[in-house]
C-alpha positions in Angstrom: -17.5 -0.8 -44.4 -14.1 0.3 -43.4 -15.4 3.7 -42.8 -18.2 2.4 -40.5 -15.7 0.4 -38.6 -13.4 3.4 -38.2 -16.3 5.5 -37.0 -17.3 2.9 -34.5 -13.6 2.5 -33.4 -13.3 6.3 -32.9 -16.6 6.4 -31.0 -15.4 3.6 -28.7 -12.1 5.4 -28.1 -14.0 8.6 -27.3 -16.2 6.7 -24.8 -13.1 5.1 -23.2 -11.5 8.5 -22.8 -14.7 10.0 -21.3 -14.9 7.1 -18.8 -11.2 7.5 -18.0 -11.8 11.2 -17.3 -14.8 10.4 -15.1 -12.8 7.9 -13.1 -9.9 10.3 -12.7 -12.3 13.0 -11.5 -13.9 10.6 -9.0 -10.4 9.6 -7.8 -9.4 13.2 -7.4 -12.7 14.1 -5.6 -12.2 11.2 -3.3 -8.7 12.3 -2.4 -9.8 15.8 -1.8 -12.7 14.7 0.4 -10.4 12.4 2.4 -8.0 15.3 2.9 -10.9 17.6 3.9 -12.2 15.0 6.4 -8.7 14.6 7.9 -8.4 18.3 8.2 -11.8 18.8 9.9 -11.3 15.8 12.3 -7.7 16.8 13.0 -6.6 13.2 12.5 -5.6 10.9 9.6 -7.1 7.5 9.0 -3.9 5.9 10.2 -4.1 8.0 13.4 -7.8 6.9 13.9 -6.8 3.3 13.4 -4.0 3.7 16.0 -6.5 5.3 18.4 -8.8 2.3 17.9 -6.0 -0.1 18.6 -5.1 1.9 21.7 -8.7 1.7 22.9 -8.8 -2.0 22.4 -5.6 -2.4 24.4 -7.0 -0.2 27.1 -10.2 -2.2 27.2 -8.2 -5.5 27.5 -6.1 -4.0 30.3 -9.2 -2.9 32.1 -10.7 -6.3 31.8 -7.6 -8.0 33.1 -7.3 -5.6 36.0 -11.0 -6.1 36.8 -10.6 -9.9 36.8 -7.5 -9.6 39.1 -9.4 -7.4 41.5 -12.4 -9.8 41.5 -10.0 -12.7 42.2 -8.5 -10.8 45.1 -12.0 -10.0 46.6 -13.1 -13.6 46.2 -9.8 -14.8 47.9 -10.4 -12.4 50.8 -14.0 -13.5 51.2 -12.9 -17.1 51.2 -10.4 -16.4 53.9 -13.1 -14.6 55.9 -15.5 -17.6 55.5 -12.7 -20.0 56.5 -11.9 -17.9 59.6 -15.6 -17.7 60.5 -16.0 -21.5 60.3 -12.9 -22.0 62.5 -14.3 -19.5 65.0 -17.7 -21.1 65.0 -16.0 -24.5 65.6 -14.0 -23.1 68.4 -17.1 -21.4 69.9 -18.9 -24.8 69.8 -16.0 -26.5 71.6 -16.0 -23.7 74.1 -19.7 -24.0 74.7 -19.4 -27.7 75.3 -16.5 -27.1 77.7 -18.6 -24.6 79.6 -21.2 -27.2 80.1 -18.8 -28.9 82.5 -19.1 -26.8 85.7 -16.1 -26.2 87.8 -13.5 -27.1 85.2 -11.2 -24.5 83.8 -13.5 -21.5 84.5 -10.6 -19.0 84.1 -9.5 -20.6 80.9 -13.0 -20.5 79.5 -13.5 -16.8 80.3 -10.2 -15.9 78.6 -11.1 -18.0 75.6 -14.5 -16.3 75.4 -13.0 -12.9 75.5 -10.5 -13.9 72.8 -13.3 -15.3 70.6 -15.3 -12.2 71.0 -12.4 -10.0 69.9 -11.9 -12.3 66.9 -15.6 -12.0 66.0 -15.3 -8.3 66.1 -12.3 -8.4 63.8 -14.1 -10.6 61.4 -17.1 -8.2 61.3 -14.7 -5.3 60.7 -12.9 -7.2 57.9 -16.2 -8.1 56.3 -17.4 -4.4 56.4 -14.1 -3.2 54.9 -14.3 -5.9 52.1 -17.8 -4.8 51.2 -16.7 -1.2 51.0 -13.7 -2.1 48.8 -15.9 -4.1 46.4 -18.4 -1.2 46.1 -15.7 1.3 45.4 -14.2 -0.9 42.8 -17.6 -1.5 41.2 -18.3 2.2 40.9 -14.8 2.9 39.4 -15.2 0.2 36.8 -18.7 1.4 35.8 -17.4 5.0 35.4 -14.6 3.8 33.1 -17.0 1.7 31.1 -19.4 4.6 30.6 -16.5 6.8 29.4 -15.3 4.2 26.9 -18.8 3.5 25.7 -19.5 7.2 25.0 -16.2 7.5 23.1 -16.9 4.5 21.0 -20.4 5.7 20.2 -19.1 9.1 19.2 -16.4 7.6 16.9 -18.9 5.2 15.4 -21.3 8.0 14.5 -18.5 10.1 13.1 -17.1 7.3 10.9 -20.5 6.2 9.5 -21.3 9.8 8.7 -18.0 10.2 6.8 -18.6 7.0 4.9 -22.1 8.1 3.8 -20.7 11.5 2.7 -18.1 9.8 0.5 -20.5 7.3 -1.0 -23.0 10.1 -1.9 -20.3 11.8 -4.0 -19.4 8.8 -6.3 -22.8 8.5 -8.2 -22.6 12.3 -9.0 -19.4 11.6 -11.0 -21.1 9.0 -13.2 -24.5 10.8 -13.7 -23.1 13.4 -16.3 -22.0 10.5 -18.6 -25.4 8.9 -18.5 -27.1 12.2 -19.2 -24.8 12.8 -22.2 -25.7 9.3 -23.6 -29.4 10.0 -23.1 -29.1 13.3 -25.0 -27.4 11.5 -27.9 -29.9 8.6 -27.8 -27.0 6.2 -27.2 -26.8 3.2 -25.0 -23.9 2.3 -22.7 -21.3 -0.1 -23.9 -20.6 -3.3 -22.1 -17.5 -1.8 -20.5 -19.3 1.3 -19.4 -22.2 -0.7 -18.0 -19.8 -3.0 -16.2 -17.8 -0.1 -14.8 -21.0 1.7 -13.6 -22.3 -1.6 -12.1 -19.0 -2.2 -10.4 -19.0 1.3 -8.9 -22.6 0.9 -7.6 -21.7 -2.5 -6.2 -18.6 -1.1 -4.4 -20.8 1.7 -2.9 -23.4 -0.7 -1.8 -20.8 -3.1 -0.3 -19.2 -0.2 1.7 -22.6 0.9 3.0 -23.6 -2.6 4.0 -20.4 -4.0 5.4 -18.2 -1.2 6.6 -20.5 0.2 9.4 -20.7 -3.3 10.9 -17.0 -3.9 11.7 -16.4 -0.3 12.9 -19.4 -0.7 15.3 -17.3 -1.1 18.4 -20.2 -2.2 20.5 -20.2 -5.5 18.5 -16.5 -6.2 19.0 -15.9 -8.9 21.7 -13.3 -8.6 24.4 -11.9 -12.1 23.4 -8.8 -11.4 21.2 -9.4 -14.6 19.2 -13.0 -13.6 18.3 -11.7 -10.1 17.3 -9.1 -11.7 14.9 -11.9 -13.8 13.3 -14.0 -10.7 12.7 -10.9 -8.9 11.2 -10.2 -11.8 8.9 -13.8 -11.9 7.7 -13.7 -8.2 7.0 -10.5 -8.6 5.0 -12.0 -11.4 2.9 -15.0 -9.4 2.0 -13.0 -6.5 0.6 -10.5 -8.8 -1.1 -13.4 -10.4 -3.0 
């Protein structure tokens, strides 16, 4: 009986050593792959993260600048509307005054010329305001297209890198399963738990990681961005 126990103990130790070797190989391969990805992309993961934060700050600055410009345009249009109402009121008073013949003809003519000049200035200001709004709109759209293209490119690159890394991990476990199959052995509880944990980690990464790095889904509101970041941290902490 002691001999049987010793054989089982030795077998268990051998399996533990094999599993440790597989884990070490997987860790080594993952480090090599991360180094290769950093070498090919020309940037480390920290640099990519800093680039993402810079893009977020740039997007927030563009949004604030756009809101400021919109407020200025609306303020200018409000001034034009107020001026137009004042001029229409003055024109109405002038029209009523002109209905009284023989009274202040010279004054009425001068006021009419003044109002005509003011109307011309209003029309000119209105045309300039429309031109400024159109230029600003084209500028904002061009910046948005550039940022959107860069986000899409980064998203496709990161998701591709994640899939490449996840595809490598099952290859590290397959030789151990094939060896057990040849010896007609079944996996121990620890081996089965380790393989299941590895598969669960790969599945979780494939399901959850592409979602938070999809920049099209990140809101401009900083509070909503923090909520998404906390949810992402909670998933990987669990």
